[in-house]
VMD Tcl script that draws the C-alpha trace (Angstrom):
set ca {
  {-29.67 -135.64 96.78}
  {-33.22 -134.19 96.70}
  {-33.72 -130.50 96.13}
  {-34.52 -128.29 99.10}
  {-37.12 -126.49 96.98}
  {-39.08 -128.91 94.84}
  {-41.47 -126.51 93.07}
  {-40.55 -124.50 89.98}
  {-42.13 -121.17 89.06}
  {-42.14 -119.78 85.52}
  {-43.31 -116.43 84.18}
  {-42.91 -114.32 81.05}
  {-41.11 -111.00 80.74}
  {-40.25 -108.64 77.93}
  {-36.68 -108.34 76.67}
  {-36.19 -105.03 78.48}
  {-37.64 -106.46 81.73}
  {-35.25 -109.41 81.46}
  {-32.28 -107.08 80.97}
  {-33.38 -105.02 83.97}
  {-33.71 -108.15 86.13}
  {-30.30 -109.43 85.02}
  {-28.75 -106.08 85.87}
  {-30.34 -106.09 89.33}
  {-29.20 -109.69 89.90}
  {-25.64 -108.78 88.96}
  {-25.66 -105.79 91.33}
  {-26.99 -107.95 94.16}
  {-24.09 -110.43 93.83}
  {-26.48 -113.29 94.48}
  {-27.89 -116.01 92.27}
  {-30.88 -115.22 90.07}
  {-33.01 -117.69 92.05}
  {-32.06 -116.15 95.39}
  {-32.59 -112.62 94.08}
  {-36.04 -113.36 92.59}
  {-37.13 -115.34 95.66}
  {-36.04 -112.53 98.00}
  {-37.71 -109.92 95.77}
  {-40.98 -111.82 95.70}
  {-41.10 -112.85 99.36}
  {-39.62 -109.86 101.18}
  {-41.65 -107.10 99.54}
  {-44.86 -105.92 101.12}
  {-47.53 -105.30 98.51}
  {-50.45 -103.21 99.67}
  {-53.60 -103.09 97.58}
  {-55.65 -100.02 98.41}
  {-59.33 -100.22 97.56}
  {-60.60 -96.96 96.11}
  {-57.18 -95.79 94.92}
  {-58.72 -94.92 91.55}
  {-61.01 -92.44 93.30}
  {-58.01 -90.82 95.01}
  {-56.13 -90.62 91.70}
  {-59.17 -88.96 90.10}
  {-59.29 -86.40 92.93}
  {-55.58 -85.68 92.52}
  {-56.07 -85.18 88.78}
  {-58.88 -82.72 89.48}
  {-56.61 -80.77 91.82}
  {-53.95 -80.70 89.09}
  {-56.48 -79.34 86.60}
  {-57.45 -76.59 89.06}
  {-53.79 -75.67 89.54}
  {-53.27 -75.51 85.78}
  {-56.32 -73.29 85.33}
  {-55.19 -70.91 88.09}
  {-51.68 -70.79 86.64}
  {-53.02 -70.03 83.16}
  {-55.25 -67.22 84.48}
  {-52.37 -65.78 86.49}
  {-50.09 -65.79 83.43}
  {-52.80 -64.02 81.46}
  {-53.04 -61.42 84.27}
  {-56.74 -62.25 84.61}
  {-56.31 -62.96 88.33}
  {-53.85 -61.54 90.77}
  {-54.90 -62.92 94.15}
  {-55.23 -66.70 94.16}
  {-54.96 -67.19 97.92}
  {-58.58 -68.38 98.30}
  {-58.22 -70.92 95.50}
  {-54.85 -72.09 96.82}
  {-56.29 -72.51 100.32}
  {-59.11 -74.62 98.85}
  {-56.63 -76.77 96.91}
  {-54.50 -77.16 100.03}
  {-57.55 -78.40 101.94}
  {-58.43 -80.86 99.17}
  {-54.89 -82.23 99.10}
  {-54.90 -82.62 102.89}
  {-58.15 -84.58 102.64}
  {-56.72 -86.82 99.90}
  {-53.62 -87.55 102.01}
  {-55.81 -88.26 105.05}
  {-57.89 -90.77 103.09}
  {-54.78 -92.43 101.68}
  {-53.14 -92.75 105.10}
  {-56.38 -94.10 106.54}
  {-56.65 -96.69 103.75}
  {-53.02 -97.78 104.14}
  {-53.35 -98.02 107.91}
  {-56.52 -100.12 107.61}
  {-54.82 -102.44 105.11}
  {-51.81 -103.01 107.35}
  {-54.05 -103.97 110.28}
  {-55.97 -106.55 108.24}
}
mol new
graphics top color blue
foreach p $ca { graphics top sphere $p radius 0.5 }
foreach p [lrange $ca 0 end-1] q [lrange $ca 1 end] { graphics top cylinder $p $q radius 0.2 }
display resetview
């Protein structure tokens, strides 16, 4: 009797990745083939162009927060409301750009 699926797919994993996959397969109560096929075919993968720029912006915001926190702990600043408002605005812009990128990707 011929196989329903005639193509075989092979790939390499580390020992720890293999153990993780085996554990997930066992939890799923399905065969390894069914589990891997479902994992590969039923997951939406979205590639966002420019994500590195967004990550860089987020890192810069984190640096600003760390600097403000350090100054506040040293009692060198007491009112950080202006800086926090600026950071809030930057984070809102980052989220807007990310949502816009994800929305554009889903339409294409």
